[in-house]
C-alpha positions, 0 to 999 in steps of 0.5 A: 751541498755546494752543488745544491747551493749553486743550483739554488743560486743559479736562477738568481744569477739569471734574474740579475743578468736579465735586465742587461738583455735588450728588450723587444720593445726597444728594437726600433733603436737598433733597427731604424724605421724604413722610409718608404716614401720620400721625405719631401712627400706629404701624406694624409691618410684615413679620417683626415684625408676623407674630411679634407676631401669633404671640406674641399668639396664643400668649399667649391660648392660654396663658390658656385651656390649663389649662381643658381636660379633666376635671381643668381649673382654673377662672378667676376674673375681676373685671369693672369693676363689681366682680362676679366670674365663675368659669368654665372655659368658654373663650368666657366667659373670653375674653369678660371679658378686655380684650385690646388687641392686634389679633392677640389680639382675632381669637383672642377672636373665634375662640372666639365664632364657635365658641360661636355655631356649635356651642356647644362646643369653645371651649377646644380651638379656641383651644389648637389655633390657638395651637399652629398659630401656634407651629409656624409660627414656626420656619418663618417664621424659616427664610424660608418664605413665609407663603402657602406655610405657609398652603397647607401648613396648608390641605392638612393641613386637608382631610386632617384632615377626611378622617380625622375622617369615617373615624373617625365613626359614626352614633348612634341618636337613639331610644337615650336611654342613648347620648345621655346618654353623649354629653352626659355626656362634654361636661359631664365637663370642666365645674364641674357634672360631679358633678351630671352625671346630673341636668344631662344629663337637663335638657339632653336633656329641654329639647332634645327638648321644643323639637325640631320636625321638619316635612317634613324641616326640623329646628328646635331653637331653644334660645335662644328657646324653652328659657329658663333661670330662675335662682332662688338658694336650694335645692339644685342637685338641685331643678333641673328642666325644666318641661313648660311655661313659668314667668314672673316675674309676679303676677296684677294683682288680689288677687281673681283665681284663682291656681290653675286646672286645664286653663285656657283661655288667651288671649294678646293684643298690645294694651292693655286700656285706653282708647287715648290720642292720640299727639299732645296733643288738646284737647276743648272742652265747652260742657255738663257732661253732655257730659263725662260722655258722654265718660267713658261712651264710654271706659267703653263702649269698654273694656266692649266689648273685655272682651265680645269677650274674654269671648265665648271664655270664657277663664280666663287672659288674658295681654297684653303691654301695660297693663290699666286698672282698669276692664278688671280689674273686668269681668274679675274679675267674670267670674272671669278671671285677668289677667297684664299687661306680659308680655315679647314673648319670654315671650308667644311661649313661652307660645303655643308651650307652650299652643298659643294664638295671639297676637292683636293685636285683640280683635275678631278673637278666635276659638275656634281662638286659645284655648290649651287645651293647658296642664294647670295654671296656678298662681301660687306664691311662691318666696323673695321673688317671685311666679312664674306657671307654665303647666305640665303642657302636653300637647305643649309646644314651649317649656320653662323650665329651673328652676335652683336653687343656693346662690349667684348665681355658682354658678348663672351657671356652671351656666347656662353649662355647661347651655347647652354641654350643650344645644348638644351635644344640639342638634348631635346631633339635627341631625346624628347622627354621633359621633367618639371624644373624649379627644384620640383624634381629634387624635392620629389626625389627627397620625399620619395627617398625619405619614405622608402628609407623606412623599408631599407634594412640595416646600416644602409638606412642612414646613408640612404636617408641622408642622400634624400636630405641632400637633394633638398639643397636645390629648392633650398638654394633657389629660395635663398638666392631670391631672398625669401623665408627659406625654412618656411618655404622649403617646409611648405614645399616638402609638406605639399610633396609628402601629402600628394605622395601619401594621397595619390602615391604619385608625384607633383610638379610643385617647385619654387618660383625663383623670381617671386620666391613663392611655391608654384606649379611648374606645369602652369608656369611652363618651367621645364628641363630635359630629362637627360640633363637631370639624369646626368646631374644626379648620376654624376653628382652621386657617383663623384661623391662615392668616389671621393668618399672612398679615398682614404689616402692622399700622397702628394710629392709635388715639392720634388718636381719643381727643381727637376722641371727647371733643370730639364728646361734649361738646355732648351732655353740655351738652344733657343738663344743660340 
């Protein structure tokens, strides 16, 4: 019976002792949490990271939004050195703004990519991307998965590009009036719009000058061969495209000729002075006459170089390196003008303008290397400085755009605007297709996507529809910036596009006239944009939005790096002081 009693009590004993055993829940107390990331590291994940990116993207878009359209505002930015930048070029603004949020940084990159690729549409791309993020926010709140939203957006992108292709039409590159209209509509939103005729001609002349079509390959390198030279003073009306090249150089000797008609130009990439040894060399001479012999050898060597050059009877010699006094003496006696220490890029431009070949060794000079295509060589003083002109060239494939203006800030802005105009002209020469401007494309895309969204099945329908709504931001912003009744105008424009689509199934070119704030036919107004610019804008904006929405974790460990960098830089500073 005792055994039985013990047996009966046994469970109670275990029941009593059970609470003393550690519970599985409190195991964290015994095993401390594992720290994978550094304690200084800041981490945002999931919904918080996505909403943070959306807010940053919208903030960047809000900075830029007022600079869209012909009635756009300018932004004044102060740089760290105390200079100011006044501009309404989206890329120029974002380049100067110091941004810390990683999501905002990628928006700034977006504008730079647009600028490098097509040179125009830097503002529109940011505005559309900001709006795409804005319409994605409520979808995320309703627990749509980011990949579903991105799939909807990318499907909308394909259809949007289809609408653009349907709206586009070719342009005749031989018709200068049409080309002028096109470039004028790109300049219309800029600071220089009141000098638009002059600037349009400058841009077209420059691009046509550097345009090379060899065997079906079109090359238009405006960055390298269309140099913009800014000279403060004078009027903007005095700006012109030189049929040739201008460089900020003076002749090396006062007796040299400063004006030569139909000069023979020789371009060199070697020094016209005695070559020094790269390592220190000591020469021991036992006899004083040998010293004179040594000097004579140097002189003879320079004389032989000058003989090589004079053999091709040049009028102007340009070298990228130095010219010794002795070489100057020989060349002045022969009536040759010399320019020294020319930049490599300038030398390349002179070669393209005059038809000369840059030669590395004087012994190799041939008649075919001499440039004879230049009409006039002249050195003139403008303001305080001397400038050398190689102008009136027969078939220049390089040019200089001479900009005059009241102040440095004005000239910088004119240069930025001119680069945009030249990019537009370049795009048209490379792919001559146009679409209507003034928000007509975006509204047509928006209406088309709204209609097609009815046939999209499943959860994709919502992001697809949202993408369509986002494209309305361009006509809406144009209307806002010219101060008209935004809701009425945008609704009216939407109705016009929708009714045209319902009746004919086609697209119309109605958009917003940014100057008057009324709805007009862009064909009648002659406001066009290159198809490449529009395609690039839409592609870049949608793809960037998809990328930002896919981010669900932001890890930043920036605090650690600050002190580490300083300690590494200290020894370098010490060495310098020694």
